[in-house]
C-alpha positions in Angstrom: -43.8 6.3 5.1 -42.4 3.3 6.9 -38.7 3.2 6.7 -36.9 -0.2 6.6 -35.1 -1.4 9.7 -31.4 -1.2 10.1 -31.1 -4.9 9.5 -33.1 -4.7 6.3 -31.0 -1.8 5.0 -27.8 -3.8 5.7 -29.2 -6.9 4.0 -30.1 -4.8 0.9 -26.6 -3.3 0.8 -24.5 -4.5 -2.2 -22.2 -7.4 -1.4 -18.5 -6.9 -2.5 -16.3 -9.9 -2.7 -12.6 -8.9 -2.1 -9.9 -11.4 -3.0 -6.4 -10.7 -1.7 -3.2 -12.8 -2.2 -2.9 -12.3 1.6 -4.9 -10.5 4.2 -1.8 -10.0 6.3 -1.2 -6.3 7.1 0.1 -4.4 4.1 -0.7 -1.3 2.1 -3.6 -2.7 0.0 -5.1 -4.4 3.1 -4.9 -1.2 5.1 -6.5 0.8 2.4 -9.4 -1.7 2.2 -9.9 -1.6 6.0 -10.0 2.2 5.9 -12.6 2.2 3.1 -14.7 -0.5 4.7 -14.7 1.3 8.1 -15.6 4.6 6.4 -18.4 3.1 4.3 -20.1 1.6 7.3 -23.3 -0.2 6.3 -23.4 1.1 2.7 -21.8 -2.1 1.6 -21.5 -5.7 2.8 -18.1 -7.4 2.4 -16.8 -10.9 1.9 -13.0 -11.3 2.1 -10.9 -14.2 0.8 -7.2 -14.5 1.4 -5.4 -16.9 -1.1 -2.8 -17.8 1.5 -5.2 -18.2 4.4 -3.7 -15.3 6.4 -6.2 -12.8 7.9 -4.2 -10.6 10.4 -5.6 -7.4 8.9 -9.1 -8.5 10.1 -8.2 -6.9 13.4 -8.3 -3.5 11.7 -11.9 -3.8 10.7 -14.8 -2.3 12.8 -16.5 -5.3 14.5 -19.9 -3.8 13.7 -19.4 -4.2 10.0 -21.1 -6.8 7.9 -18.0 -8.7 6.9 -17.7 -12.5 6.2 -14.6 -14.6 5.5 -15.8 -17.5 3.4 -13.6 -20.6 3.2 -12.5 -21.2 -0.3 -9.9 -24.0 -0.9 -6.8 -22.9 -2.9 -4.5 -25.7 -4.1 -1.1 -24.4 -5.3 -0.4 -25.5 -8.8 -3.9 -26.8 -9.5 -5.0 -24.0 -11.8 -7.9 -25.8 -13.4 -9.1 -27.1 -10.1 -8.8 -23.7 -8.5 -10.8 -22.2 -11.4 -13.7 -24.7 -10.8 -13.6 -24.0 -7.0 -13.6 -20.2 -7.6 -16.5 -20.3 -10.0 -18.4 -22.4 -7.5 -17.6 -19.8 -4.8 -18.8 -17.0 -7.0 -22.1 -18.8 -7.6 -22.5 -19.4 -3.8 -21.5 -16.0 -2.6 -23.2 -14.2 -5.5 -21.4 -10.8 -5.0 -22.6 -7.6 -6.7 -19.0 -6.9 -7.5 -15.8 -9.1 -7.5 -12.8 -7.1 -6.4 -9.4 -8.6 -6.9 -6.0 -7.3 -5.8 -2.7 -7.7 -7.7 -1.3 -10.6 -9.6 -1.8 -13.1 -6.8 -5.5 -13.0 -7.3 -5.6 -13.1 -11.1 -7.1 -16.6 -11.2 -10.3 -15.2 -9.8 -10.4 -12.6 -12.6 -10.2 -15.5 -15.0 -12.8 -17.6 -13.1 -15.5 -14.9 -13.4 -15.3 -14.7 -17.2 -18.7 -15.5 -18.6 -20.5 -15.4 -15.2 -21.8 -11.9 -15.5 -20.2 -10.7 -12.3 -18.9 -7.1 -12.5 -15.2 -7.1 -11.8 -12.8 -4.5 -10.4 -9.1 -5.2 -10.3 -6.7 -3.2 -8.2 -3.1 -3.2 -9.2 -0.8 -1.7 -6.5 2.6 -2.8 -7.8 4.9 -5.7 -8.2 6.9 -8.2 -6.3 10.7 -8.6 -6.6 10.3 -10.8 -9.6 8.9 -7.9 -11.6 10.8 -5.0 -10.2 12.9 -4.5 -13.3 10.8 -5.9 -16.1 7.4 -7.2 -16.9 7.2 -11.0 -17.3 5.7 -11.9 -20.7 3.3 -14.5 -19.5 1.8 -12.1 -16.9 1.6 -9.3 -19.5 -0.4 -11.5 -21.8 -2.6 -12.8 -19.0 -3.4 -9.3 -17.8 -4.0 -8.1 -21.4 -6.6 -10.9 -22.1 -8.2 -11.3 -18.7 -8.6 -7.6 -17.6 -9.6 -6.0 -20.9 -13.3 -6.0 -19.9 -12.7 -5.3 -16.3 -12.5 -2.0 -14.4 -8.8 -1.6 -13.4 -7.8 0.8 -10.7 -4.3 2.2 -10.5 -2.8 4.4 -7.8 0.1 5.8 -9.8 0.9 7.4 -13.1 3.7 4.9 -13.6 1.2 2.0 -13.4 -1.1 3.9 -15.8 1.6 4.0 -18.4 2.3 0.3 -17.9 -1.4 -0.6 -18.2 -1.8 1.3 -21.4 1.5 0.8 -23.1 2.6 -2.7 -22.0 -0.6 -4.5 -21.0 -2.5 -2.5 -23.7 -5.7 -2.2 -21.7 -8.4 0.1 -23.0 -8.0 3.6 -21.3 -11.8 3.7 -20.9 -11.5 0.8 -18.5 -8.8 2.4 -16.3 -9.2 4.6 -13.3 -6.3 6.6 -11.7 -7.2 6.7 -8.1 -4.4 7.9 -5.8 -4.2 6.8 -2.2 -5.2 9.1 0.6 -4.2 9.7 4.2 -6.2 10.6 7.3 -4.5 13.9 8.0 -6.1 14.3 11.4 -4.3 11.1 12.7 -0.8 12.5 12.0 0.8 15.5 13.6 4.3 17.0 13.1 6.9 16.3 15.7 7.6 19.0 18.3 11.0 20.7 18.7 13.8 18.2 19.3 17.1 18.5 21.1 19.7 19.2 18.4 22.3 17.5 20.6 20.6 14.1 20.3 21.3 11.8 17.4 19.0 12.3 14.4 16.2 9.7 14.3 15.7 8.1 10.8 12.5 6.1 10.6 10.9 3.7 8.2 7.6 1.8 8.2 7.6 -1.3 6.0 6.9 -5.0 5.9 10.3 -6.7 6.3 10.3 -8.4 2.9 12.9 -8.5 0.1 11.4 -5.9 -2.1 11.4 -3.3 0.7 15.2 -3.7 0.8 15.7 -2.6 4.4 19.2 -4.0 4.1 20.0 -1.1 1.8 18.9 1.3 4.5 21.0 -0.4 7.2 24.0 -0.3 4.9 23.3 3.4 4.2 23.2 4.1 8.0 26.6 2.4 8.3 28.1 4.6 5.6 26.8 7.9 7.0 27.8 7.2 10.7 31.2 9.0 10.2 29.3 12.1 9.0 26.6 12.5 11.6 25.3 10.4 14.5 22.0 8.8 13.8 19.6 6.1 14.9 17.3 4.0 12.7 13.9 2.9 13.9 12.3 0.2 11.7 8.5 -0.2 12.2 7.1 -3.4 10.8 7.7 -7.1 10.8 8.2 -9.9 8.4 10.4 -12.8 7.3 13.6 -10.8 6.8 13.8 -9.5 10.4 16.4 -12.0 11.7 18.6 -11.5 8.7 18.3 -7.7 9.0 19.3 -7.8 12.7 22.3 -9.9 11.8 23.3 -7.4 9.1 23.1 -4.5 11.4 25.4 -6.2 13.9 27.8 -7.2 11.1 27.8 -3.6 9.8 28.7 -2.2 13.2 25.4 -0.4 13.7 23.5 -2.9 15.8 23.3 -0.5 18.7 21.9 2.2 16.5 19.0 0.1 14.9 15.8 -0.4 16.7 13.3 -3.0 15.5 10.0 -1.6 16.7 7.9 -4.5 15.3 4.4 -4.2 13.8 2.2 -1.4 15.2 -1.5 -1.3 14.5 -1.3 2.5 14.7 2.2 3.8 13.7 1.2 7.5 13.9 2.8 8.2 17.3 6.1 6.8 16.0 6.2 9.1 13.0 6.1 12.0 15.4 9.4 10.7 16.9 11.2 10.7 13.6 13.4 13.5 12.2 13.6 11.9 8.7 11.5 9.3 6.9 13.4 6.8 4.7 12.1 4.5 2.0 14.6 2.1 0.5 12.4 -0.1 -1.6 13.3 -1.7 -5.0 9.7 -1.5 -6.1 6.7 0.7 -5.0 4.0 2.6 -6.7 2.3 5.0 -4.3 3.3 3.9 -0.8 1.0 4.8 2.1 4.0 5.1 4.4 5.3 8.1 2.3 1.9 9.7 2.5 1.8 9.2 6.3 5.3 10.7 6.6 4.1 13.7 4.6 1.1 14.1 6.8 3.5 13.9 9.8 5.5 16.9 8.5 8.6 14.9 7.7 11.3 15.3 5.1 11.8 12.1 3.0 14.9 10.4 1.7 13.8 7.7 -0.8 14.8 5.5 -3.7 13.3 6.6 -7.0 10.5 4.1 -7.4 6.9 4.5 -8.6 5.4 7.9 -8.1 7.4 8.8 -5.0 9.1 11.8 -6.5 5.9 13.3 -7.8 4.1 12.6 -4.5 6.5 14.8 -2.5 6.8 18.6 -2.6 9.1 19.7 -5.4 11.7 21.0 -2.9 12.0 17.4 -1.4 12.6 15.7 -4.8 16.4 16.1 -4.9 16.4 13.6 -2.0 14.7 10.9 -4.1 17.7 9.1 -5.4 18.9 6.0 -7.3 18.5 2.6 -5.8 22.0 2.5 -4.5 23.4 2.4 -0.9 25.7 5.4 -1.5 23.1 7.6 -3.0 20.6 6.9 -0.1 23.4 7.5 2.4 24.3 10.8 0.9 20.7 12.0 0.9 20.2 10.9 4.5 23.5 12.6 5.6 22.6 15.9 4.0 19.1 16.0 5.7 20.6 14.8 9.0 23.1 17.7 9.1 20.6 20.5 8.2 17.9 21.0 10.8 16.3 24.0 9.2 16.1 22.2 5.8 14.3 19.3 7.5 11.8 21.6 9.0 11.1 23.4 5.7 10.7 20.2 3.7 8.5 18.7 6.3 6.1 21.7 6.3 6.0 21.7 2.5 5.2 17.9 2.4 2.4 18.4 5.0 0.9 21.2 2.9 1.1 19.0 -0.2 -0.6 16.1 1.6 -3.4 18.4 2.6 -3.9 19.7 -0.9 -3.6 16.5 -2.9 -4.0 13.4 -0.7 -6.8 13.8 1.8 -8.4 10.5 2.8 -11.9 11.9 2.5 -11.4 12.4 -1.3 -10.1 8.9 -1.7 -13.1 7.4 0.2 -15.6 9.4 -1.8 -14.0 8.2 -5.1 -14.1 4.6 -4.1 -17.6 4.9 -2.9 -18.8 6.2 -6.2 -16.9 3.5 -8.1 -18.2 0.6 -6.0 -21.8 2.0 -6.2 -21.6 2.4 -9.9 -20.3 -1.1 -10.5 -22.9 -2.6 -8.2 -25.6 -0.8 -10.3 -24.1 -2.1 -13.5 -22.5 1.2 -14.6 -19.1 1.3 -16.3 -16.5 3.6 -14.7 
């Protein structure tokens, strides 16, 4: 038997067209790069960013077959965009169209009637939908996605998709995020005389509400000395630095900036904090769990059910005082932090292994490329 060459095998691999509102570094983009890197030459990929930003490209293995086709997007020109997107679908001819969140919904509309299998990934909402679903978007999702495969990482999103968007349950897949457990290690023993280190990893955007975390730090400083390390970057950085100075904690807050691999920084934290107004299944919480950290978080998405049950009392209302109280209690109880961290690591090992996530996505993409429903 003559086996095909590596080049021939790659050429025969199904082509997946991934459309993101942005390909700047974020949770959805990091998940895609992990999947693509793990899949190797099993799939070919084309990536389109609606805003023209492609910073997450640096996270992809250079050996992968990934293209970045230029597709013009004109803000406000819905009908013109639909024509351009349909033309791009004809030219690229993907085996599967993969769209991400509301910002790429026009592509889901453009593919109607073209016979292109479609998978839509919904990871959550921006600040405009943090408290309620917008009626126009609900109706659009209900109509445009009813014949698509829709992947959801959280049970909260599953309820929204079935009860509010009224999508057929047979079209939905609950597929939790996963974490590379081998990349993260628990921090070693720390000097109890040093200030407790609270860490967070987030894009500095309004919906992450890092301002709440800074205000919580200011409230708890009379209870226990602590430092805050903020890993990530974004448009809110200057305003957050000004807020820290105004609140009197400028010297206690470190802006570490974006890190391609934040794993070593998790190992330097005593507590992980999440202060978001809206999340579903944040990768940063999974990474904190894999790092053996206790978590103080706002009660958003599936965060409470992700964590070990013993940690759930520290998932609190989206209020400065509630978050400050949770952080202060963890900061004053070293033994409790160690116990919760160990329990969170064990839960990550049992429920959120990256290998399981990769296998589920591989099966899903392969099935769609072959014309099978989920």
